[in-house]
N, C-alpha and C positions, 0 to 999 in steps of 0.2 A: 504493499500500500504506499509506504513512504517513498518507494522507488517510483511508483506511478505519479505520486504528487510532485516529486522533484522533476519528473519529466514534463508534466503539464505546466508547471509554474513558469518556466522560461518562455513557453509558447504563449501564455496569456500575457506576459510582460513585453512581448515583442512589438506589438503596435505602438505603445507609448515610447519605447526605445527608438523605433523607426521615426516617429514624429519628432522626437528630440534631436535625432541625428540630422533629419532634414532641416529643422529650424537652425541648427548650428552652421549650415551651409550659407555663405554670404549671398549666393544667387537667390536662394529661397526667401531669405529675409527681404532682399531688394524687391522681389516680385510681389510678396505679400504687402509690403509697405506701399508700393506703387498702386497695387490693386485697391487698397483701402483709400488712398487719396483720390483715385479716379472715381471710385464708387461714391465718394462724398461730394465731389465737385461736378461730375458729369450731369446729374439731374438738374443742378442749378444752371449750368451752361446750356443744356438742351432747352430748358424752359425760357431762358433769357434770350438766347441767340439762335436757337434751332439746332438741328442735328444734320444739316446738309453740308454744303460747301462753306467756305469761310464767310462769316456774316459781313455784309457791307458796312455795318455800323463800326466794325473794328478796322476798316481799311482807311488808309490815308492817301490822298492824292498829292503827288509832288510835281504836277505839271506846272503850277505857277512858279514855285521857287527855281526849278530847273530852267524854265523858260526865261526867267529874269537873269539867271546866271549865264545862260547862252547869250543873251543880248549884251550883258556887261562885258563879256570876253570880246565880243565882236567890236564893241564901241571903244574899248581901251587897249586892244592888242598892239596898236601902233604908237601909244603914248605913255602908258603906265610904266613905272619903273620896274615892276615885277617882270614884265615881258622884255623890256629893253636891257636890263642889267642882270637878269638871272636866266630866264628861259632863252633869251637871245644868245647869251654866251654859250649855253649848252648846245643850242642848235648850230651855232657857228663852229664850235669845236668838232661836232660830228661831221658836218659838211666838209670841213678842212681835212679831217682824217681820211674820210672816204675818197675825197678828191686826190689827196696825196698818194694813196695806195693805187688808185686808178692811173694816175700819171706815171707812176713807176712801172706798172704793168704794160702800159702803152710804150714806154721807152724801151723796155726789154724786147718788145716785139713777140710774135708768135713763137719763133724758134727759141728766143731767150727764156720766155716763160715756161715753155715745155721742158727745155733742158734744165733750167733752174729748179723747177718743181720736182723733176725726176732726181736730180742730184740731192736735193734737200730730203726727199722722202727716203732715198737710199741711205743717206747718212744717219737719219733718225731711226729708221725702222727696218733697214735691210734691202736686199736686192729685189724681193718680190714687191715691196711697196714702191720702189723706184720704177719698176716695170709697169706697175699699175698706174702710177702717175703719168708715165709716158704714153701709154695706150689711151688713158682717159682724156687727156688734153688733145691727143690726135683725133679721137672720135668727135670731140666738141668742134674741132675745125672741119672735119669731114662732113658733119651735119650742117655746116654753114652758120653756126651759132657762135663764132669766135668773139665778136664784139659784145653781144649780150652776155656771154659767159664771163668776160672780163669785168663788165659792170656789176654783175651779180657777185663775182668773186671779191671785188673790192668792198662791196657792201657787207658781204658775209664775214670777211676777215675782221672788220671793225666790230660787227655785231657779235661774233663769236668770242672775240677777245674781251669785249665788255661784259658779255654774259658769264663767261668763265670767271672773270675777276669778281663781279658782283656776287655770283653764286658761291664761289670759294670763300669769300669774306663772310657771307651770311651763314654758310655751313660751318665755318670755323667757329663763329660765335655760338651757334646752336650746339655744336659738338662738345664745346668746353664748358657750357653752362646749362644746367637743367632749366633754370628760370628763362634764359634766352630761348631755349628750345621750345618751351611752352608758349612764349610770346610770339615767336616767329612762325610757329606752325599755322595759325589761321591766316597770317600774311601770305605765306607761300601757297596755301590752299586757294586764297583769293586770286593771287597772281596767275595761278595755273588753271583755275576753274573758270575765271571770268573770260568769256569768249573774246577773241581778238576784235571781232566786229563791234563789240560793245564799247571798248575803249578807243577804237579808231576815231570815232567822232570827237570826243573831247581832246584827244591828242592832236587831231587836225585843227580844231578850234584854237589850240594854244600855239602850235608850231607851224601851222599851215600845211600845204601840200609839198611833198618832196622826200628827200633822203632822211632828214632828221627824224620825223615821226615814224618812218619805216624802221629805222634802227632801234628807236626807243620801244616800239611795239614788239620787236623781235626780242629785245632784252627782257621785257616783262614776261614774255612767254617762255623763253629758253633758259633763264637763269634758275628757276626753281628745281629742276632735276639735279643740277650741279650742287645746289645747296643741300638738298635732301640726301644725296649720296655721300657728300663730304661729311655731313653730320652723322650719317649711318656708320661710315668708316671710322670716324674718331670715337664714337660712342661704343663701338664694338671692339675696341682694342683689348687684347688679353691683359687681364689685371695682374697676372703673374709677371709679365714683362714690365709693366709699370712699377710694380713693387721692387723689382730688381734694379731698375733705373733709379728709383728713389733711394734705395739703399746705398748707391754709389755717390750720393750727394748731388744729383743733377738738379738744376733749377727748373722752373716751370717751362721756360723757353727751350732749354736743352731737352727736356722730356718730350716736348712737342716735335722738335726738329729731328731728334735721333730715334724716337720710338713710335709716337702716335702717327705722324705723317707717313713714315716708311711702311708701317703695318697697314695703313689705309690706302696703299697705292692702287690696289685693284679697284676699290670703290671710286677713287679719284679719276682713274682712267675711264671707268664706265660713265662717270658723270660728264667727262669731256665728250665722250662718244654721244651720249644722249643730248647734250647741249648742241652739238654740231647738227645732229639729225633734226632736232626740233627747230633750230634756227633756219635751216634750209627749207623746212616744210612751210615756213612763213613767207617764202619768197613770193608766192603768188598773191597771198593776202596783202603783203606790203605793196604790191603793184596797184592795188585798189586806191591807195592814197598817194600815188605818184612816183613810186620807186621803179626806175627803169631797169631793163635787163631781161633775164629769162622769164621771170614771173610775169612781166608785162606781155611777153610774147604768148605765154600760155593763156593768160586772161583774154587777150584779144582773139586767140584762136577759138576759145570756147564760146565767145559771143557769136561766132559764125558756125558753131557746132562742127568744127573741123578737128577730129580726133588725131589725124595724122600730123597736122601742124602742131597741135598741143603736145603730142608725144615727142616730136622733134625738139621742142624746147624743154620738155620735161626730163629727157634722158641726160642732158648735161647737168641738171640739178642733182640727179642721182650720182653722176660721176664725180662731181665736186664733193659731195658728201663722202663718197668712198675714199677719195684721195686724202681729204682732211682727216678722216677717221684713221686710215692706215698710217698716215704720217705722224699724227699727234697722239693717237690713243693706243698705238701698238705696244704691247707689253714687253716686247723684246728691245725697246729703246734702252740705250745705255748698257748693252750687254757686254761691252768690252771692259767695263769696270775700271780697274786700276792700271790697265795696260798702257794708258796714255796719260798717266799722271806725272811723268818725268818732264822737266823743262824742255829737253830736246824733242820729245814727242809732241808736246804742245806747240813748240815753234814750228815743227815740220807740218803739223796739222793746219795751223794758221796759214802757213805759206801755201799749202795745197789748196785751201779754200779760197784764198785771195786770187790765185791763178785761175781756179775754176770760175770764180765770179767774173773776173775780167774776160775770160773766154766766152762766158755766157752772154755778157753785155755786147761783146764784139759780134758774136753770132747773131744776136737779135737785131742789131743795127744793119747787118749785111742782108739778112733775109727779108726785112720789111716789117711793118707794124701789124698788119692784119693777115689772116690766113688767105692764101691764094684762092681766088674765086673758082678757078677751074679744078681745084682739088676738093670738090664737094659731091655728096651723094644725097639724092632726094628719096626720102622714105615715106613721105606723107601719102602718096597714092597707094602703095601696097598696104599700108596700115589701114586706110579707110576701106579698102576692099576686104581685108580680113575682118574688120568690124562688121561690115555688111553681111559677110558669110556667117559669122557667129550669130547675129540676130536672126537671120533667115532660118538657120538650122536648130537653134537652141530655144528660141523664144516660144514658138508655138507648140513644142513638145518633142521629147525624146521617147522612142518606143519603150514602154515598160515602166519608166520612172517619171514621165511627165516633163513639162518644160519649165523654164525659169519663171515664166509668168504664173504658172500653177504654184510653184514653190513660194513665190512672193505672196500670193493670195492666201495660201495656207498658213504661212508665218504670221500674216496680218490677222487672219480670222481666228486662228487657234491660240496665238500667243499675245500679240499686241492688243487686240480689241478687248479680250477678257481682262487683261491686266489693267488696261486704262479704265475700263468701266468699274472694275473693283476698287481702284484707288479713288476715283471720283465719287463713288457711292459711299466710301468710308466717311463717317462723321468727322468733322474737322478736329473735334476734341479727341476722338478715337485715334486719329492719325498722330496727334501730339503724344498721346499716351503710349502708342506703339513705338514711336521713335525714342521716347524716353526709356522705355523698357529695354530696347535693343542696345542703346548707348550705355545705359547704366550696367547692364549685365557684363559687358566687356570692358567697362571703364569705371570712372568715378562719377560722383554727382556733378562735378564740374563738366565732365564730358557730356552727360545727359542734358545739363542745362544749356550748353552751347548748341547741341543738336536741336533741342526744342525751340530755342530762340531763333535759330537759323530757319527752321520750318515756319515758325510764326511770322518771321519777317516777310516771307513770301506772301502770306495772307494779308499782312498789313500793306504791302505794296499793291494789293489788288490783282495778284497773278496766280490765284490758287488753282483754278481749273486747268489753265494751260500748263502750269507746273506739274500737275498730276499726269497730264498727257506726256510731257517730256520725261518725267520720272519713269513711266512705264517703258518708254523706248530705251532709256539708259539702262534700267535693270535687265531687260531682255538682252541688250547688246553686250553688257558686261558679263552676264552669265555665259553666253556663247564664247566670248573672248577668253574667259578664264578656262573653260573646258578645252578649247583648242590650244591655248597657250601652254597649259600643263601637259597636254598630250604631246606637243612638239618639244617642249623644254626637257622632258625626261630623257629621251634618246640623245638630244644634243648635249646634255650634261654627262652622259655615260660614254659617248663615243666622240673623240676628237675629230674623226673624219666627218661625222654627221654635222658637227659644229662648224667645220670649215665649209661644208657645202651649203649650210643654211645661212651663213653670215652674209654673203652677197644678196641672197634673196630677202633677208630681213632689211638690209640696207635699202634695197629697191622699194619695198613696201613702205618703209618708214619715211623715206625722203621724197618719193614720187608725190608731187602735189596732189591733194585730194581732187582738185578740179580736173586733173588729167584722166583719172580712172572713173570719174563721176559720170561721164557721158556713156562709156560702154556699160557701166553698171545700170544706168537708167535705161539704156537700150535693151538690156537683158531682163531687167526686173520691172520696168515701167515706172510711172510716177507714183510716189507715195512714201510711206514710212519704211517699207522694206528696203529700197535702195539706200535710204539714209542709214539704216542699221548696218547694211553691208559695208558702206564706206567707213563707218565708225569702227567696225570690227577689224577691217583691213589695216586701219591706221593704228589702232591700239594694240594689236596682236604682237608686233615686233618687240615693243618695250616689255611686255609681259614675258615673252620667251627669253629675252636677254637676261632679265633680272632673276627669273626663276632658275634658269640654267646656271647663272653665276653663283647663286646661293647653294645649289646642289653640288656644284663642283668644289666649293670651299669647305665641304664637310670634313671634319677632322679625320685624317687617314688612320690614326690610331683607333678611333672609334669604329671605323669601317672594318679594320683588320680584326678587332675583337669580335665584331658581329660575325664575320666570316669564320673565325676560329670556333665559334659556338654552333656553326652549322646553319646560319641564317641564309635564306635564299636571296636572290636579287630583289624580289618584291618586298621581302621583310626588311632588308637593309634600307630600301627606299622609304618605306612607311615608318619604320621604327627608329631610324638613325638620321638619314639625310633630311627628311621633311622636318623633324623636330629641331635639328641643328640649324636649318635654314629658315626658321620661323620669321625672323626679321625681314629677310628678303621676300618671302612669300607675302607677307602683309604689305610690303612696299609695292609688290606687283599688283595686288588688289587695288591699292591706292592709285597707282599709275593707270590701271585700266579704267577706273572711274573718271579721273580727270581728263584722260585722253578721249574717252567716249564723249564726255561732256563738251570737249573742245570742238567736236565735229557736229554738234547739234545745229550750229549755224549753217554749216555746209549742207546738212540734211534738209534744212528749211528751203533751200534753193530747189530741191527736187521733190517737194511735197511733204516734208517732215512736219511742217506746221508748228503749232504750239509756241513756246518761248522763242525758238530760233527764228520763226517768221517775224515776230515782233521786233527782234533785234535788227534783222535785215531791213525791215520796213523803216525803222527809225533812222538807220544809216542812209538809206536811199532818199528819204524825205527831209533829212537834216533835222529830225525831231529828237532832240537830246533826251527829253523826258521818256518817251516810249522806248527808245533803244537802250538807254542807260538803266531804266528800271527793270526791263526784261533781262538785260545782262546781269544786273545785280541779283535778280531772282535765280538765274542759273548758277551764279557763284554761291549763293546761299544753299542751293540744292547740292552743290559739290561739297560744301563744308559739312552739311548734314550727313551726307553719305560717307564722308571721311570719318566722322565721329562714330558712326554705327558700324564701321568696318575696321577701325584701327584701335586696338586696346592700348591703354596708357601703360607707362612703366610701373605705376603703383599697382594697377590691376594685374599685370603680368606677375609681379612679385607675389 
């Protein structure tokens, strides 16, 4: 009897013990507390303002103040000291720098630029990089795009240099200080999530049309990846190494220069790579506000729906990105190490480079300034014929699997429409509670508050329903991007050969202007939200693949060897070792997928995406600062909210 009693007693006590164990979990306490607050406030909110979309009583119109600000800028742009002695000097410095670089390129001539770029790439990154530069510049000339290429190259050299400098300084501050990291995080989110079209209008109002606003818009868009990856590398430094350096009596500056920066080299080089890619992806958008060069050729070609001409100007943009990436971001740079540290070696190297520079200048002057006109190849005709063939054979249907038009209709009908209808039918206070729960579960109360305020700001701006439409498109595109990105990144991380094969493909996808492949996408999928999603996926996928594969490759070899010694299979090593060790990179990949998909929302509006993107485009086209800026701010708030519900804080992780 006593034995039976002792057996039954623990079973009877199990439910209270399970409840106590559940209550001790922080997530359960957060959910219960949030549920209690929602249950107390929801009836009052529903009775006072209703349970549908954001109530109009809580919205604020900024048309008047923004309209007055627009008029004030126009009236005072030529006389106020702020424009004459501050913005004017910034504009003049940018214009002078771009013009100086362009004059140097013209002085070198086509042969001098090609030879000089090849020699520099060879010296920095090896023979392959030198050969890549040689072939790339030759192709730019053969396509008849030499002069536009030089204009774009001059603009991008200045823009990339400024973006890397700004991003590195911001990343350095965020990597060394937790407080600065928390303060800069929303700033970086806003810089990257705010669509370029949204801040093109205020930039044009302040700086006018031309090179200066194009460079500044590029810096705003391209600097955040450098800042994020720099901070990630510095904050991920091995604590054991830092303790060893501290034990030797190193100062803070010595610890930074001798330990933290060298150990963060991979992240820094990846940041340079991403900055180059994103800066060149802005070439076409910058042409909207007066930047000459390849971007202007692409933009003009698209106005006549000429895919061949657009591709002719888009290929040199990709080649410039490849050359800059291979020359600046190659990991093998500096491989000779101390072999050239002796004074005699340094003197011999300097002499060799002086002779090479003199020979390059002489060669350029003898060969002429521009590429010979009779050395060109026209590809516009064959490209247009290929596009017509694809549309003719793929749009109406492929036997057995349907056509691209059917795929687009099914994606819209089965994914986008239900998701949009569900988000728009969700009560506004329910949406706030859901966002608060998601953000609080993976973060702190500050994270949840930021996410809720960001979503509430969209309603206050009067953009609730179009924001829910945009959110549905973003969520669907991000999900597809992450699935495809992880599927591609895993074999790339495991096989160097696959990584080498994928690298030029990723370069092409990330640097080819969205406007170039937007026409064939529209031709294949029609007008609507499906081609907008396809463009966003193609643009965001390379960054996800790069960051995820980089994180998986950096897994501790000792941990992998231990797993293999215990008999772990390849899949077990991936799930139980590599993914957990690459957690920071995986979360960064999710972040970049969100912000990059959001950045293409505007482009998607041009092909029927609608929602907030259409309002931004309409505001820029009509010169309506209020409509464009408020819709762009709503997109930035959407990005900030998505970041907070997908990125756990350091305190929550601990």
